[in-house]
N, C-alpha and C positions, 0 to 999 in steps of 0.2 A: 961726330957722325951720328949723334942721337937724332938729329933732324931727319936724316935719311931713314933711320929705323922707324921713326914715328910715321913718316910718309908711307913707307911700305906697309906698316900695320893698317893705316887708314885705307890704303888701296885694297888690301885683303878684305877689310870690313865692307867696303863698297862692293867688291866683287861678290861677296857672300850675300849681301842684301839684293844685288842685281839678280842673282840666281833665284832668290826667294820671290822676287817680283815676277820673274819669268814663269815660275811655277804657278803663281797666283793668276797670271794672265790666262793660263790654260783653263782655269776654273771659272773665270768671269765671262758671262755671256751678254751680248747685246742683241737687240732686235732691230734690223733694218726694215723699213716699210716703204711701200709705194702704193699708188692707187687708193689713197686715203685708208690705208691699212688692209686693203683687199689681198695684198701679197706681202708676206713677211718672211724674212730670212733671219734665222738665229745663227749667230757666229760667235765663237769664243775669241778672246783677245789675242790669240795666236793665229788668227785668220782661218780657223777650221770651221767649215759650215756644219752646224749641228742639226739643222732642220729647215724645211721650207713649208710654209703654209699658204695655200691658195684658196680663196673663197670660191665655193662651188658656182657662184653666179658668173664667174669669169670663164667657165668652160663653154659657155655659149658664145663667147666672143671669138674674134679671129685670132689665130695662132700667133701672128706677129705681135699683136698688142700684148698678149700674155707673156711672150718672151721678153719684150721690152720692160714690162713691169717687174719680172724676175730680175733682170739685169739692174734695174734701178734700185730695187730693194737690196741687192748685193752691194751696190755702190754705197748706199746709205749705211749699211752695216759696217763697211770698211771705214767710212768716216768716223763712225762711233768708236770703232776699235782704236783708231789713231788718236782720238780725243782721250779715251780712257788710258792709253799708253802714256800720252803726254802728261796727264794728271798724275799717274803713278811715278813717272820719272821725276816730276817736280817734287813729289813727296820724298823720293829717294835722295835727290841731290840738294834738297833744301832750297829749291827755287833757282839754282844755278842753271843756266841754259847750256847744257853740255850736249854735244852731237853724238848720242849713242845710237841713233837710228832706231829701227823698230825692235820690239822685244820678242820677235818671233822665235828667237833662239837658234 
């Protein structure tokens, strides 16, 4: 039964490391951009929007375009969060492709 004990110990270690990675994700920030950087959305890697920056030149533009740029910047930030999460999971699992889903917690 030593094999099962070892497996349980490894599972506990992975769970502990996963918790550490989830906590780290809350501290890592990415910046999504649109309109060549005129709109930026700062998001942590648990999908929390930390801030939005809009270049003042856009305030003279039409409302719909500005809304589209904010949405595009959010989508860009989400892609970067997913990429960062995948990289962290790869580090955690040693390159194994395990279906953990997102690390939002």
